[in-house]
C-alpha positions as CSV (number, residue, x, y, z in Angstrom):
1,M,-36.0,5.3,29.5
2,A,-32.6,5.6,31.6
3,S,-32.8,8.6,33.7
4,R,-29.4,11.0,32.4
5,K,-27.1,10.7,35.6
6,T,-25.6,14.1,35.9
7,T,-22.4,15.4,37.6
8,R,-21.3,17.9,39.4
9,S,-17.7,19.3,38.3
10,E,-15.1,19.4,40.8
11,P,-13.8,23.2,41.8
12,T,-10.5,24.4,40.1
13,G,-8.4,26.9,41.7
14,L,-8.1,28.4,44.5
15,R,-12.1,27.5,45.4
16,Q,-10.8,23.5,45.9
17,F,-9.9,25.1,49.4
18,L,-10.7,28.7,49.4
19,S,-14.6,29.0,49.2
20,L,-15.6,32.6,46.8
21,E,-17.0,33.8,49.9
22,R,-13.3,33.8,52.0
23,Q,-11.9,35.1,48.4
24,A,-13.8,38.3,48.7
25,A,-12.9,39.2,51.5
26,W,-9.6,38.7,50.9
27,L,-10.5,41.2,48.1
28,E,-12.2,43.9,50.1
29,G,-8.9,43.6,53.0
30,E,-9.3,40.5,55.0
31,L,-6.4,38.6,56.4
32,L,-6.5,35.1,55.8
33,D,-4.5,32.3,57.8
34,D,-2.0,30.8,55.9
35,A,-0.4,27.6,56.5
36,D,2.8,27.4,59.3
37,E,4.6,25.7,56.7
38,R,6.2,25.6,53.3
39,Q,5.7,22.7,50.7
40,E,9.8,22.9,49.2
41,S,11.4,21.5,46.2
42,V,14.7,20.8,47.3
43,E,16.3,20.3,44.2
44,L,14.8,23.6,41.9
45,R,16.5,25.9,45.1
46,F,19.7,24.6,44.4
47,K,19.3,24.3,40.2
48,Y,17.6,28.6,40.7
49,L,19.9,29.2,43.2
50,P,23.3,30.5,40.9
51,R,20.9,32.9,39.2
52,Y,19.5,34.7,42.6
53,Q,22.8,35.2,43.3
54,K,23.8,36.5,40.3
55,L,20.8,39.3,41.2
56,L,21.7,39.6,44.2
57,G,25.1,41.2,42.3
58,R,23.0,43.8,40.5
59,P,22.6,47.6,41.5
60,Q,18.7,47.0,41.6
61,A,18.5,44.1,43.7
62,A,17.6,45.7,47.3
63,E,15.2,47.1,45.9
64,V,13.4,44.1,43.9
65,L,13.3,42.1,46.4
66,K,11.7,44.5,48.7
67,L,9.5,45.9,46.2
68,L,8.8,41.9,46.2
69,S,7.9,41.6,49.9
70,V,5.4,44.9,49.7
71,Y,4.1,42.4,46.7
72,G,3.9,38.6,48.5
73,R,2.3,40.5,51.4
74,D,-0.6,42.2,49.8
75,C,-1.1,40.6,46.7
76,L,-1.1,36.7,47.0
77,P,-4.1,34.9,49.1
78,M,-2.4,32.7,51.6
79,P,0.6,32.7,50.0
80,R,2.8,29.7,51.7
81,R,-0.6,27.6,50.8
82,T,-0.1,29.2,46.8
83,E,3.2,29.1,46.8
84,R,4.8,27.9,43.4
85,F,1.8,25.3,42.2
86,W,-0.8,28.2,42.3
87,W,1.4,31.4,41.9
88,S,5.6,31.4,41.3
89,V,8.2,33.7,41.1
90,S,10.9,33.8,38.3
91,C,14.7,35.3,38.6
92,L,16.4,36.9,35.3
93,P,14.5,34.8,33.3
94,S,15.3,34.4,29.8
95,T,12.8,36.1,27.9
96,S,13.6,38.9,25.6
97,D,12.4,41.3,27.1
98,K,15.3,40.2,30.0
99,P,13.3,40.9,33.4
100,L,14.8,40.9,36.5
101,V,11.8,38.3,38.0
102,R,8.2,37.6,37.2
103,V,5.4,36.7,39.3
104,N,3.0,34.3,37.3
105,A,0.0,32.7,37.6
106,S,-2.3,29.7,35.4
107,W,-0.2,30.6,32.0
108,M,-0.7,34.3,33.0
109,E,1.9,37.3,33.8
110,F,1.0,38.8,36.9
111,F,4.2,41.4,38.0
112,T,7.2,41.8,35.9
113,L,10.4,43.9,37.3
114,Y,13.1,45.5,35.4
115,A,16.2,47.2,35.2
116,D,15.6,51.0,34.3
117,E,18.2,54.0,34.4
118,A,16.0,54.7,36.9
119,G,16.6,52.0,39.0
120,V,14.1,49.6,38.3
121,R,10.5,49.6,36.1
122,G,7.7,47.4,36.8
123,R,4.8,46.0,34.5
124,F,1.5,44.5,35.9
125,I,-1.5,43.0,33.8
126,L,-4.7,43.4,35.3
127,H,-8.6,43.9,34.3
128,L,-9.6,46.8,31.7
129,S,-12.9,46.5,33.5
130,D,-11.2,48.2,36.9
131,F,-9.6,51.0,34.8
132,T,-12.8,52.2,32.3
133,S,-15.2,55.0,33.0
134,D,-18.8,52.6,33.4
135,G,-16.9,49.1,34.4
136,S,-16.7,48.3,30.4
137,V,-13.9,46.2,28.8
138,T,-14.0,49.1,25.9
139,P,-10.4,50.5,25.9
140,E,-11.8,54.3,24.7
141,Q,-14.0,54.3,28.0
142,L,-10.1,54.2,30.2
143,D,-10.2,56.8,32.8
144,E,-6.5,57.5,33.0
145,S,-7.0,59.5,36.6
146,L,-7.8,56.2,38.0
147,V,-4.2,54.9,36.3
148,E,-2.2,57.7,37.5
149,Q,-4.1,58.6,40.8
150,G,-0.9,56.2,42.6
151,A,2.0,57.5,40.7
152,L,4.0,60.3,42.4
153,A,3.6,61.9,38.8
154,P,1.5,61.1,35.6
155,E,5.0,60.6,33.4
156,D,5.5,57.6,36.2
157,V,3.1,55.9,34.7
158,G,2.0,54.1,31.2
159,W,0.0,51.6,29.8
160,F,-1.0,49.1,27.4
161,F,-3.9,46.5,25.6
162,P,-2.1,42.8,26.2
163,N,-4.7,40.6,23.5
164,G,-7.5,39.2,25.0
165,A,-10.8,40.2,26.8
166,D,-10.7,42.5,29.8
167,M,-7.1,42.7,30.0
168,F,-5.2,45.3,31.2
169,G,-0.9,46.7,31.3
170,I,0.5,48.9,33.7
171,K,3.9,50.4,33.4
172,V,5.4,52.2,35.8
173,R,8.7,53.5,35.9
174,G,10.8,54.0,39.0
175,A,10.9,52.6,42.8
176,A,9.0,55.1,44.2
177,S,5.8,55.0,41.8
178,L,5.5,51.5,42.1
179,H,5.8,51.5,46.3
180,K,3.3,54.3,45.4
181,M,1.1,52.1,42.9
182,L,1.0,48.9,45.3
183,A,-0.6,51.6,48.5
184,S,-3.2,52.7,46.5
185,P,-6.4,50.9,47.3
186,H,-7.8,51.3,44.0
187,L,-5.0,49.3,42.0
188,L,-4.2,46.9,45.1
189,R,-7.7,45.9,44.9
190,A,-7.3,45.4,41.0
191,I,-4.7,43.6,41.5
192,R,-6.0,41.0,44.0
193,R,-8.8,40.4,42.0
194,F,-6.8,39.7,38.5
195,N,-5.0,37.5,41.0
196,L,-7.6,35.1,41.7
197,T,-9.3,35.4,38.5
198,H,-6.3,33.5,37.4
199,M,-5.4,31.1,40.5
200,N,-8.6,29.7,40.2
201,R,-8.1,29.0,36.5
202,G,-6.3,26.1,37.8
203,R,-2.4,24.8,38.3
204,N,0.5,27.1,37.8
205,A,1.8,26.0,34.2
206,Y,5.1,28.1,35.3
207,Q,5.9,25.7,39.0
208,A,8.7,24.6,37.5
209,S,10.7,27.2,36.9
210,H,9.8,28.9,41.0
211,S,12.7,30.5,42.6
212,Y,12.8,29.9,46.5
213,S,15.3,32.3,47.1
214,V,13.7,34.9,45.6
215,A,10.5,33.6,47.4
216,D,11.5,33.9,50.7
217,H,11.6,37.6,50.2
218,M,8.1,37.9,49.7
219,I,6.7,34.8,52.3
220,G,9.3,35.0,54.5
221,G,11.7,32.1,54.7
């Protein structure tokens, strides 16, 4: 009887070049060596340049780019190495909610910024299990104090439950609260964990809408 041949599946996502051990170390705050050079598409840069210039004309532009610089530095592993093919940022995307910018990976939204009467507001998509009292994916176990601990005031924060297992959305109003949330150790770890989950699922489906001009502010020109 012929023996059955077994094949080992190829690693997907970041695991192709970043081991799970190194991912876990980054999750806990260890720095990773990044690429020296960016792989850039001149065609895409010029395609979305008019949208970037339009964004610069918005009153929220300076604060949006400042927030993105923090997000790119602290929330994306090896942002130069993973740019476009593993994560991307869209500038003034043509969706019904009319965002200013949106960071995506795989088929998932990570972080979105909008114009608001307070200046700017943001939305994070995260794992619900990082915000429940027992680590479950049960909405009734949501620990509101974990959600609110990073904001300047509880009224600056809201939440929702997107479709899908272990999914949780946080809405934050005001640039000051967004900066404080991004500096919160618990939220930062939750952002990193969610981002790793989806960047490990495969190549970014939104790479054709990547704005290199916006990304310059996230990872440097």
